Biopython code that builds the backbone (N, CA, C, O; Angstrom):
import numpy as np
from Bio.PDB.StructureBuilder import StructureBuilder

atoms = [
    (1, "MET", "N", (12.881, 16.733, -46.116)),
    (1, "MET", "CA", (14.468, 16.380, -46.571)),
    (1, "MET", "C", (14.303, 16.215, -44.624)),
    (1, "MET", "O", (13.914, 17.075, -43.834)),
    (2, "ILE", "N", (14.767, 14.789, -44.342)),
    (2, "ILE", "CA", (15.737, 14.155, -43.753)),
    (2, "ILE", "C", (17.187, 14.885, -43.382)),
    (2, "ILE", "O", (17.966, 15.138, -44.302)),
    (3, "LYS", "N", (17.370, 15.064, -42.634)),
    (3, "LYS", "CA", (19.091, 15.280, -42.110)),
    (3, "LYS", "C", (19.506, 14.005, -41.217)),
    (3, "LYS", "O", (19.047, 14.024, -40.075)),
    (4, "HIS", "N", (20.106, 13.178, -41.478)),
    (4, "HIS", "CA", (20.932, 11.895, -40.599)),
    (4, "HIS", "C", (21.739, 12.904, -39.957)),
    (4, "HIS", "O", (22.291, 13.771, -40.635)),
    (5, "CYS", "N", (21.864, 12.857, -38.571)),
    (5, "CYS", "CA", (22.547, 13.271, -38.049)),
    (5, "CYS", "C", (23.275, 12.314, -36.796)),
    (5, "CYS", "O", (22.768, 11.968, -35.729)),
    (6, "VAL", "N", (25.170, 11.915, -37.542)),
    (6, "VAL", "CA", (25.814, 10.643, -36.509)),
    (6, "VAL", "C", (26.862, 10.936, -36.438)),
    (6, "VAL", "O", (27.680, 11.226, -37.312)),
    (7, "PHE", "N", (26.935, 10.879, -35.258)),
    (7, "PHE", "CA", (28.137, 11.379, -34.648)),
    (7, "PHE", "C", (28.803, 9.944, -33.876)),
    (7, "PHE", "O", (28.155, 9.153, -33.191)),
    (8, "LEU", "N", (30.715, 9.839, -34.296)),
    (8, "LEU", "CA", (31.516, 9.216, -33.347)),
    (8, "LEU", "C", (32.587, 9.645, -32.159)),
    (8, "LEU", "O", (33.488, 10.476, -32.048)),
    (9, "ASN", "N", (31.897, 8.461, -31.206)),
    (9, "ASN", "CA", (33.149, 8.480, -30.290)),
    (9, "ASN", "C", (34.081, 7.791, -30.820)),
    (9, "ASN", "O", (33.623, 6.671, -30.597)),
    (10, "LEU", "N", (34.791, 7.661, -31.214)),
    (10, "LEU", "CA", (36.039, 6.853, -31.253)),
    (10, "LEU", "C", (36.720, 6.249, -30.157)),
    (10, "LEU", "O", (36.510, 6.459, -28.963)),
    (11, "ARG", "N", (37.808, 5.245, -30.823)),
    (11, "ARG", "CA", (38.760, 4.716, -29.723)),
    (11, "ARG", "C", (39.861, 5.002, -30.087)),
    (11, "ARG", "O", (40.459, 4.931, -31.161)),
    (12, "ALA", "N", (40.166, 5.438, -28.799)),
    (12, "ALA", "CA", (41.608, 5.828, -28.957)),
    (12, "ALA", "C", (42.548, 5.475, -30.013)),
    (12, "ALA", "O", (43.207, 6.291, -30.657)),
    (13, "ASP", "N", (42.566, 4.407, -30.130)),
    (13, "ASP", "CA", (43.353, 3.434, -30.828)),
    (13, "ASP", "C", (42.643, 3.083, -32.761)),
    (13, "ASP", "O", (43.121, 2.241, -33.522)),
    (14, "ALA", "N", (41.361, 4.095, -33.105)),
    (14, "ALA", "CA", (41.040, 4.171, -33.946)),
    (14, "ALA", "C", (41.316, 4.089, -35.159)),
    (14, "ALA", "O", (41.555, 5.217, -35.590)),
    (15, "ASP", "N", (41.429, 3.098, -36.142)),
    (15, "ASP", "CA", (42.060, 3.176, -37.496)),
    (15, "ASP", "C", (41.104, 3.676, -38.575)),
    (15, "ASP", "O", (40.090, 3.351, -39.193)),
    (16, "LEU", "N", (42.385, 5.065, -38.399)),
    (16, "LEU", "CA", (41.616, 5.993, -39.108)),
    (16, "LEU", "C", (41.541, 6.276, -40.735)),
    (16, "LEU", "O", (40.963, 7.090, -41.456)),
    (17, "GLY", "N", (42.433, 5.170, -40.918)),
    (17, "GLY", "CA", (42.258, 4.376, -42.386)),
    (17, "GLY", "C", (41.165, 4.088, -43.284)),
    (17, "GLY", "O", (40.912, 4.378, -44.454)),
    (18, "ALA", "N", (40.364, 3.154, -41.997)),
    (18, "ALA", "CA", (39.410, 2.196, -42.276)),
    (18, "ALA", "C", (38.071, 3.471, -42.297)),
    (18, "ALA", "O", (37.102, 3.853, -42.952)),
    (19, "LEU", "N", (38.869, 3.748, -41.059)),
    (19, "LEU", "CA", (37.218, 5.178, -40.795)),
    (19, "LEU", "C", (37.334, 5.758, -41.946)),
    (19, "LEU", "O", (36.375, 5.587, -42.698)),
    (20, "GLY", "N", (38.444, 6.572, -42.447)),
    (20, "GLY", "CA", (38.138, 7.322, -44.171)),
    (20, "GLY", "C", (37.450, 6.686, -45.190)),
    (20, "GLY", "O", (36.594, 7.275, -45.850)),
    (21, "ARG", "N", (37.890, 5.028, -45.449)),
    (21, "ARG", "CA", (37.590, 4.179, -46.558)),
    (21, "ARG", "C", (35.620, 4.157, -46.095)),
    (21, "ARG", "O", (34.526, 4.323, -46.635)),
    (22, "ALA", "N", (36.083, 3.908, -45.070)),
    (22, "ALA", "CA", (34.467, 3.532, -44.625)),
    (22, "ALA", "C", (32.995, 4.938, -45.510)),
    (22, "ALA", "O", (32.148, 4.832, -46.397)),
    (23, "ILE", "N", (33.501, 6.167, -44.504)),
    (23, "ILE", "CA", (33.132, 7.431, -44.719)),
    (23, "ILE", "C", (33.054, 7.199, -47.048)),
    (23, "ILE", "O", (32.215, 6.973, -47.920)),
    (24, "ALA", "N", (34.028, 7.373, -46.963)),
    (24, "ALA", "CA", (34.637, 7.315, -48.824)),
    (24, "ALA", "C", (32.973, 6.071, -49.368)),
    (24, "ALA", "O", (32.073, 6.458, -50.114)),
    (25, "GLU", "N", (33.053, 4.418, -48.613)),
    (25, "GLU", "CA", (31.731, 4.256, -49.032)),
    (25, "GLU", "C", (30.534, 4.614, -49.046)),
    (25, "GLU", "O", (29.618, 4.204, -49.760)),
    (26, "LEU", "N", (30.535, 6.004, -47.615)),
    (26, "LEU", "CA", (29.346, 6.301, -47.523)),
    (26, "LEU", "C", (29.373, 7.223, -48.835)),
    (26, "LEU", "O", (29.030, 6.798, -49.938)),
    (27, "LYS", "N", (29.618, 7.946, -48.704)),
    (27, "LYS", "CA", (29.858, 8.815, -50.089)),
    (27, "LYS", "C", (29.546, 8.651, -51.375)),
    (27, "LYS", "O", (28.920, 9.324, -52.194)),
    (28, "ALA", "N", (30.254, 7.351, -51.401)),
    (28, "ALA", "CA", (29.618, 7.280, -52.532)),
    (28, "ALA", "C", (27.966, 6.559, -52.969)),
    (28, "ALA", "O", (27.441, 6.306, -54.054)),
    (29, "LEU", "N", (27.668, 6.455, -52.019)),
    (29, "LEU", "CA", (26.528, 6.071, -52.226)),
    (29, "LEU", "C", (24.901, 7.158, -52.734)),
    (29, "LEU", "O", (23.706, 6.991, -52.974)),
    (30, "VAL", "N", (26.087, 8.425, -52.647)),
    (30, "VAL", "CA", (25.012, 9.365, -52.571)),
    (30, "VAL", "C", (24.542, 9.813, -54.027)),
    (30, "VAL", "O", (25.520, 10.147, -54.696)),
    (31, "GLY", "N", (23.322, 9.920, -54.725)),
    (31, "GLY", "CA", (23.642, 9.564, -56.344)),
    (31, "GLY", "C", (23.237, 8.140, -56.148)),
    (31, "GLY", "O", (24.412, 7.819, -55.971)),
    (32, "LEU", "N", (22.686, 7.151, -56.041)),
    (32, "LEU", "CA", (23.428, 5.921, -56.057)),
    (32, "LEU", "C", (21.707, 5.157, -55.351)),
    (32, "LEU", "O", (20.837, 4.378, -55.737)),
    (33, "ILE", "N", (21.894, 5.671, -54.615)),
    (33, "ILE", "CA", (20.304, 5.760, -53.656)),
    (33, "ILE", "C", (19.431, 6.547, -53.907)),
    (33, "ILE", "O", (19.518, 7.547, -53.194)),
    (34, "PRO", "N", (18.374, 6.570, -54.802)),
    (34, "PRO", "CA", (17.117, 7.910, -54.761)),
    (34, "PRO", "C", (17.043, 8.169, -53.408)),
    (34, "PRO", "O", (16.879, 7.472, -52.407)),
    (35, "GLY", "N", (17.297, 10.008, -53.747)),
    (35, "GLY", "CA", (17.055, 10.570, -52.138)),
    (35, "GLY", "C", (18.008, 10.355, -51.796)),
    (35, "GLY", "O", (18.031, 11.130, -50.840)),
    (36, "PHE", "N", (19.113, 9.789, -51.783)),
    (36, "PHE", "CA", (20.113, 10.563, -50.893)),
    (36, "PHE", "C", (20.979, 11.663, -51.452)),
    (36, "PHE", "O", (21.668, 11.347, -52.422)),
    (37, "LEU", "N", (21.056, 12.778, -51.051)),
    (37, "LEU", "CA", (21.181, 13.928, -51.679)),
    (37, "LEU", "C", (22.569, 14.040, -51.362)),
    (37, "LEU", "O", (23.294, 13.800, -52.328)),
    (38, "ALA", "N", (23.212, 14.360, -50.204)),
    (38, "ALA", "CA", (24.390, 14.765, -49.901)),
    (38, "ALA", "C", (25.080, 14.022, -48.545)),
    (38, "ALA", "O", (24.177, 13.564, -47.846)),
    (39, "LEU", "N", (26.423, 13.771, -47.974)),
    (39, "LEU", "CA", (26.902, 13.905, -46.544)),
    (39, "LEU", "C", (28.202, 14.266, -46.494)),
    (39, "LEU", "O", (29.169, 14.132, -47.244)),
    (40, "ASP", "N", (27.964, 14.855, -45.225)),
    (40, "ASP", "CA", (29.497, 16.063, -45.108)),
    (40, "ASP", "C", (30.314, 15.122, -44.172)),
    (40, "ASP", "O", (29.688, 14.742, -43.183)),
    (41, "TYR", "N", (31.158, 14.827, -44.255)),
    (41, "TYR", "CA", (31.512, 14.260, -42.736)),
    (41, "TYR", "C", (33.029, 15.363, -42.320)),
    (41, "TYR", "O", (33.902, 15.777, -43.082)),
    (42, "GLY", "N", (32.848, 15.583, -40.766)),
    (42, "GLY", "CA", (34.108, 16.227, -40.402)),
    (42, "GLY", "C", (34.478, 16.119, -38.763)),
    (42, "GLY", "O", (33.758, 15.514, -37.968)),
    (43, "PRO", "N", (35.628, 16.756, -38.422)),
    (43, "PRO", "CA", (36.085, 16.133, -36.915)),
    (43, "PRO", "C", (34.442, 17.221, -36.035)),
    (43, "PRO", "O", (33.419, 17.740, -36.482)),
    (44, "ASN", "N", (35.001, 17.090, -34.818)),
    (44, "ASN", "CA", (33.925, 18.060, -34.093)),
    (44, "ASN", "C", (34.667, 18.979, -33.102)),
    (44, "ASN", "O", (34.831, 18.674, -31.921)),
    (45, "GLU", "N", (34.997, 19.845, -33.523)),
    (45, "GLU", "CA", (35.642, 21.116, -32.981)),
    (45, "GLU", "C", (34.995, 21.394, -31.384)),
    (45, "GLU", "O", (35.636, 21.663, -30.368)),
    (46, "ASP", "N", (33.609, 21.241, -31.526)),
    (46, "ASP", "CA", (32.661, 21.595, -30.516)),
    (46, "ASP", "C", (33.359, 22.774, -29.277)),
    (46, "ASP", "O", (33.845, 22.484, -28.184)),
    (47, "TYR", "N", (33.231, 23.870, -29.774)),
    (47, "TYR", "CA", (33.295, 24.959, -29.995)),
    (47, "TYR", "C", (31.981, 25.686, -28.341)),
    (47, "TYR", "O", (31.879, 26.763, -27.754)),
    (48, "GLU", "N", (31.440, 24.642, -28.263)),
    (48, "GLU", "CA", (30.775, 24.933, -26.976)),
    (48, "GLU", "C", (31.111, 23.952, -25.839)),
    (48, "GLU", "O", (30.796, 24.043, -24.652)),
    (49, "SER", "N", (31.604, 23.284, -26.272)),
    (49, "SER", "CA", (32.124, 22.314, -25.156)),
    (49, "SER", "C", (31.044, 21.420, -24.366)),
    (49, "SER", "O", (31.059, 20.987, -23.213)),
    (50, "LYS", "N", (29.824, 21.266, -25.712)),
    (50, "LYS", "CA", (28.887, 20.451, -24.342)),
    (50, "LYS", "C", (29.109, 18.899, -25.618)),
    (50, "LYS", "O", (28.025, 18.320, -25.677)),
    (51, "SER", "N", (29.934, 18.362, -26.328)),
    (51, "SER", "CA", (30.399, 17.323, -26.895)),
    (51, "SER", "C", (31.272, 16.833, -26.948)),
    (51, "SER", "O", (31.667, 16.464, -28.054)),
    (52, "PRO", "N", (32.041, 16.569, -25.769)),
    (52, "PRO", "CA", (33.142, 16.417, -25.945)),
    (52, "PRO", "C", (33.925, 14.722, -26.497)),
    (52, "PRO", "O", (35.061, 14.526, -26.928)),
    (53, "ASP", "N", (33.073, 13.971, -26.319)),
    (53, "ASP", "CA", (33.299, 12.359, -26.154)),
    (53, "ASP", "C", (32.918, 11.836, -27.467)),
    (53, "ASP", "O", (32.894, 10.621, -27.668)),
    (54, "TYR", "N", (32.529, 12.950, -28.643)),
    (54, "TYR", "CA", (31.799, 12.876, -29.901)),
    (54, "TYR", "C", (33.079, 13.336, -30.799)),
    (54, "TYR", "O", (32.819, 14.449, -31.256)),
    (55, "ASP", "N", (34.592, 12.813, -31.295)),
    (55, "ASP", "CA", (35.147, 13.325, -32.125)),
    (55, "ASP", "C", (35.250, 13.816, -33.729)),
    (55, "ASP", "O", (36.093, 14.550, -34.246)),
    (56, "SER", "N", (34.248, 13.240, -34.247)),
    (56, "SER", "CA", (33.489, 13.386, -35.830)),
    (56, "SER", "C", (32.504, 13.064, -36.042)),
    (56, "SER", "O", (32.106, 12.073, -35.430)),
    (57, "GLY", "N", (31.757, 13.613, -36.846)),
    (57, "GLY", "CA", (30.603, 12.655, -37.286)),
    (57, "GLY", "C", (29.542, 13.237, -38.603)),
    (57, "GLY", "O", (29.526, 14.381, -39.058)),
    (58, "PHE", "N", (28.880, 12.323, -38.937)),
    (58, "PHE", "CA", (28.491, 13.124, -40.062)),
    (58, "PHE", "C", (27.073, 13.539, -40.854)),
    (58, "PHE", "O", (26.170, 12.706, -40.783)),
    (59, "VAL", "N", (26.855, 14.586, -41.490)),
    (59, "VAL", "CA", (25.106, 14.441, -41.845)),
    (59, "VAL", "C", (25.286, 13.942, -43.228)),
    (59, "VAL", "O", (25.996, 14.170, -44.207)),
    (60, "ALA", "N", (24.237, 13.089, -42.835)),
    (60, "ALA", "CA", (23.457, 12.547, -44.199)),
    (60, "ALA", "C", (22.058, 13.454, -44.679)),
    (60, "ALA", "O", (21.147, 13.422, -43.853)),
    (61, "SER", "N", (21.808, 14.244, -45.916)),
    (61, "SER", "CA", (20.887, 14.362, -46.330)),
    (61, "SER", "C", (19.561, 13.731, -47.296)),
    (61, "SER", "O", (19.477, 13.772, -48.523)),
    (62, "PHE", "N", (18.897, 13.335, -46.639)),
    (62, "PHE", "CA", (17.362, 12.691, -48.140)),
    (62, "PHE", "C", (16.357, 13.308, -47.605)),
    (62, "PHE", "O", (16.017, 13.697, -46.488)),
    (63, "SER", "N", (15.713, 13.305, -49.328)),
    (63, "SER", "CA", (14.826, 13.609, -49.504)),
    (63, "SER", "C", (13.429, 13.230, -48.873)),
    (63, "SER", "O", (12.411, 13.829, -49.220)),
    (64, "ASP", "N", (13.414, 12.344, -48.053)),
    (64, "ASP", "CA", (12.405, 11.905, -47.692)),
    (64, "ASP", "C", (12.732, 10.459, -46.766)),
    (64, "ASP", "O", (13.802, 9.855, -46.842)),
    (65, "ARG", "N", (11.209, 9.918, -45.602)),
    (65, "ARG", "CA", (12.032, 8.703, -44.938)),
    (65, "ARG", "C", (11.914, 7.521, -45.997)),
    (65, "ARG", "O", (12.240, 6.468, -45.448)),
    (66, "GLN", "N", (11.566, 7.342, -47.300)),
    (66, "GLN", "CA", (11.836, 5.959, -48.043)),
    (66, "GLN", "C", (13.210, 6.279, -47.814)),
    (66, "GLN", "O", (13.519, 5.734, -46.754)),
    (67, "ALA", "N", (14.237, 6.932, -48.316)),
    (67, "ALA", "CA", (15.313, 7.405, -49.361)),
    (67, "ALA", "C", (16.093, 6.932, -48.105)),
    (67, "ALA", "O", (16.927, 6.041, -48.267)),
    (68, "LEU", "N", (15.885, 7.479, -46.800)),
    (68, "LEU", "CA", (16.661, 7.114, -45.535)),
    (68, "LEU", "C", (16.253, 5.225, -45.532)),
    (68, "LEU", "O", (17.152, 4.401, -45.362)),
    (69, "ALA", "N", (14.879, 4.837, -45.732)),
    (69, "ALA", "CA", (15.056, 3.991, -45.350)),
    (69, "ALA", "C", (15.683, 2.761, -46.085)),
    (69, "ALA", "O", (16.311, 1.854, -45.540)),
    (70, "ASN", "N", (15.388, 2.896, -47.492)),
    (70, "ASN", "CA", (17.000, 2.691, -48.706)),
    (70, "ASN", "C", (18.151, 2.601, -48.669)),
    (70, "ASN", "O", (18.956, 1.928, -49.313)),
    (71, "TYR", "N", (18.289, 3.703, -47.444)),
    (71, "TYR", "CA", (20.254, 3.636, -46.961)),
    (71, "TYR", "C", (20.358, 2.857, -46.456)),
    (71, "TYR", "O", (21.226, 2.069, -46.831)),
    (72, "ASP", "N", (19.549, 2.530, -45.253)),
    (72, "ASP", "CA", (19.526, 1.917, -44.245)),
    (72, "ASP", "C", (19.762, 0.270, -44.313)),
    (72, "ASP", "O", (20.307, -0.501, -43.522)),
    (73, "ALA", "N", (19.082, 0.054, -45.671)),
    (73, "ALA", "CA", (18.470, -1.393, -45.988)),
    (73, "ALA", "C", (19.524, -1.655, -47.027)),
    (73, "ALA", "O", (19.631, -2.857, -47.270)),
    (74, "ASN", "N", (20.496, -0.722, -47.846)),
    (74, "ASN", "CA", (21.680, -0.729, -48.878)),
    (74, "ASN", "C", (22.811, -2.035, -47.590)),
    (74, "ASN", "O", (22.901, -1.925, -46.367)),
    (75, "PRO", "N", (23.423, -3.030, -48.418)),
    (75, "PRO", "CA", (24.668, -3.364, -48.296)),
    (75, "PRO", "C", (26.124, -2.576, -47.509)),
    (75, "PRO", "O", (26.768, -2.747, -46.474)),
    (76, "GLN", "N", (26.163, -1.595, -48.758)),
    (76, "GLN", "CA", (26.937, -1.129, -49.019)),
    (76, "GLN", "C", (27.397, -0.336, -47.710)),
    (76, "GLN", "O", (28.516, -0.027, -47.300)),
    (77, "HIS", "N", (26.239, -0.146, -47.258)),
    (77, "HIS", "CA", (25.759, 0.558, -45.834)),
    (77, "HIS", "C", (26.125, 0.175, -44.896)),
    (77, "HIS", "O", (26.917, 0.528, -44.023)),
    (78, "LYS", "N", (25.472, -0.641, -45.101)),
    (78, "LYS", "CA", (25.624, -1.832, -43.689)),
    (78, "LYS", "C", (26.767, -2.567, -42.866)),
    (78, "LYS", "O", (26.913, -3.007, -41.725)),
    (79, "ALA", "N", (27.737, -2.440, -44.425)),
    (79, "ALA", "CA", (29.322, -3.101, -44.107)),
    (79, "ALA", "C", (29.747, -1.847, -44.263)),
    (79, "ALA", "O", (29.995, -1.860, -43.057)),
    (80, "ALA", "N", (30.153, -0.499, -44.677)),
    (80, "ALA", "CA", (30.426, 1.038, -43.955)),
    (80, "ALA", "C", (30.060, 0.997, -42.509)),
    (80, "ALA", "O", (31.046, 1.438, -41.918)),
    (81, "GLY", "N", (29.182, 0.704, -41.690)),
    (81, "GLY", "CA", (28.724, 1.121, -40.973)),
    (81, "GLY", "C", (29.017, 0.131, -39.934)),
    (81, "GLY", "O", (28.904, 0.459, -38.753)),
    (82, "ALA", "N", (29.280, -0.713, -40.171)),
    (82, "ALA", "CA", (29.946, -2.378, -39.306)),
    (82, "ALA", "C", (31.939, -1.737, -38.765)),
    (82, "ALA", "O", (32.630, -1.979, -37.775)),
    (83, "VAL", "N", (32.222, -0.737, -40.256)),
    (83, "VAL", "CA", (33.769, -0.261, -40.082)),
    (83, "VAL", "C", (33.679, 0.965, -38.731)),
    (83, "VAL", "O", (34.411, 1.335, -37.813)),
    (84, "LEU", "N", (32.651, 1.215, -39.135)),
    (84, "LEU", "CA", (32.250, 2.632, -38.078)),
    (84, "LEU", "C", (32.223, 1.860, -36.885)),
    (84, "LEU", "O", (33.178, 1.872, -36.109)),
    (85, "VAL", "N", (31.603, 1.454, -36.764)),
    (85, "VAL", "CA", (30.788, 0.603, -35.375)),
    (85, "VAL", "C", (32.607, 0.133, -34.031)),
    (85, "VAL", "O", (32.779, 0.269, -32.820)),
    (86, "ALA", "N", (33.400, -0.337, -35.033)),
    (86, "ALA", "CA", (34.159, -1.509, -34.518)),
    (86, "ALA", "C", (35.212, -0.037, -34.009)),
    (86, "ALA", "O", (35.798, 0.063, -32.931)),
    (87, "GLN", "N", (35.210, 0.758, -34.892)),
    (87, "GLN", "CA", (36.041, 2.089, -34.245)),
    (87, "GLN", "C", (35.992, 3.428, -33.411)),
    (87, "GLN", "O", (36.644, 4.467, -33.307)),
    (88, "CYS", "N", (34.645, 2.723, -32.769)),
    (88, "CYS", "CA", (33.949, 3.453, -31.868)),
    (88, "CYS", "C", (34.248, 3.150, -30.055)),
    (88, "CYS", "O", (35.182, 2.408, -29.751)),
    (89, "ASN", "N", (33.668, 3.576, -29.318)),
    (89, "ASN", "CA", (33.918, 3.440, -27.981)),
    (89, "ASN", "C", (32.832, 2.743, -27.816)),
    (89, "ASN", "O", (31.801, 3.305, -28.187)),
    (90, "GLY", "N", (32.707, 1.433, -27.267)),
    (90, "GLY", "CA", (31.413, 0.605, -26.956)),
    (90, "GLY", "C", (30.819, 0.074, -28.063)),
    (90, "GLY", "O", (29.588, 0.109, -28.049)),
    (91, "GLY", "N", (31.461, -0.515, -29.229)),
    (91, "GLY", "CA", (30.795, -0.845, -30.723)),
    (91, "GLY", "C", (29.164, 0.480, -31.040)),
    (91, "GLY", "O", (28.858, 1.650, -31.267)),
    (92, "ALA", "N", (28.776, -0.559, -30.870)),
    (92, "ALA", "CA", (27.549, 0.940, -31.870)),
    (92, "ALA", "C", (26.788, 1.678, -29.912)),
    (92, "ALA", "O", (25.783, 2.369, -29.746)),
    (93, "ASN", "N", (27.474, 1.307, -29.152)),
    (93, "ASN", "CA", (27.064, 2.637, -28.270)),
    (93, "ASN", "C", (27.618, 3.488, -28.048)),
    (93, "ASN", "O", (27.359, 4.278, -27.140)),
    (94, "GLY", "N", (29.004, 3.589, -29.215)),
    (94, "GLY", "CA", (29.653, 4.732, -29.024)),
    (94, "GLY", "C", (28.965, 5.517, -30.413)),
    (94, "GLY", "O", (29.767, 6.325, -30.880)),
    (95, "ILE", "N", (28.030, 5.473, -30.954)),
    (95, "ILE", "CA", (27.584, 6.125, -32.113)),
    (95, "ILE", "C", (26.091, 7.060, -31.642)),
    (95, "ILE", "O", (25.194, 6.413, -31.102)),
    (96, "PHE", "N", (25.948, 8.113, -31.803)),
    (96, "PHE", "CA", (25.040, 9.094, -31.090)),
    (96, "PHE", "C", (23.891, 9.245, -32.905)),
    (96, "PHE", "O", (24.469, 9.402, -33.981)),
    (97, "VAL", "N", (22.615, 9.167, -32.824)),
    (97, "VAL", "CA", (22.389, 9.601, -34.023)),
    (97, "VAL", "C", (20.587, 10.411, -33.874)),
    (97, "VAL", "O", (19.442, 10.144, -33.509)),
    (98, "VAL", "N", (21.253, 11.291, -34.338)),
    (98, "VAL", "CA", (19.793, 12.486, -34.684)),
    (98, "VAL", "C", (18.993, 12.061, -35.904)),
    (98, "VAL", "O", (19.558, 11.257, -36.645)),
    (99, "ASP", "N", (17.654, 12.504, -36.270)),
    (99, "ASP", "CA", (17.515, 12.196, -38.100)),
    (99, "ASP", "C", (16.588, 13.562, -37.289)),
    (99, "ASP", "O", (15.959, 13.515, -36.232)),
    (100, "LEU", "N", (16.832, 14.952, -38.411)),
    (100, "LEU", "CA", (15.557, 16.214, -37.815)),
    (100, "LEU", "C", (14.766, 15.614, -39.153)),
    (100, "LEU", "O", (15.308, 14.713, -39.794)),
    (101, "VAL", "N", (13.839, 15.988, -39.441)),
    (101, "VAL", "CA", (12.872, 16.624, -39.914)),
    (101, "VAL", "C", (12.853, 17.752, -40.280)),
    (101, "VAL", "O", (12.194, 18.474, -39.532)),
    (102, "CYS", "N", (13.532, 18.505, -41.575)),
    (102, "CYS", "CA", (13.387, 19.640, -41.928)),
    (102, "CYS", "C", (12.477, 19.852, -43.254)),
    (102, "CYS", "O", (12.051, 19.141, -44.165)),
    (103, "ASP", "N", (12.402, 21.363, -42.829)),
    (103, "ASP", "CA", (11.578, 22.014, -43.859)),
    (103, "ASP", "C", (12.689, 22.050, -45.592)),
    (103, "ASP", "O", (12.221, 22.548, -46.616)),
]
sb = StructureBuilder()
sb.init_structure("model")
sb.init_model(0)
sb.init_chain("A")
sb.init_seg("    ")
for serial, (resi, resn, name, xyz) in enumerate(atoms, 1):
    if name == "N":
        sb.init_residue(resn, " ", resi, " ")
    sb.init_atom(name, np.array(xyz, "f"), 0.0, 1.0, " ", f" {name:<3s}", serial, name[0])
structure = sb.get_structure()
């Protein structure tokens, strides 16, 4: 399993409505793309004070690398991703991604 962890450094004037719609578009792909198992989004409470620049994020679960590749290539993912990029400080540089390979 792959946990695709995406953290967002949102602009102060980010359009939270557009952000919510983009996350909903990504969630709508769960089950439509084979091997795309789940997507959980939420605010970063940063309880350990280690990631104050990242306001929120999501974790998407994929069965394997091919499922993640299919998600990456999906036009709906690309469109929603462009909205996320537009809401972040520095565009794509305001997004931090970690892909964890888990048992």
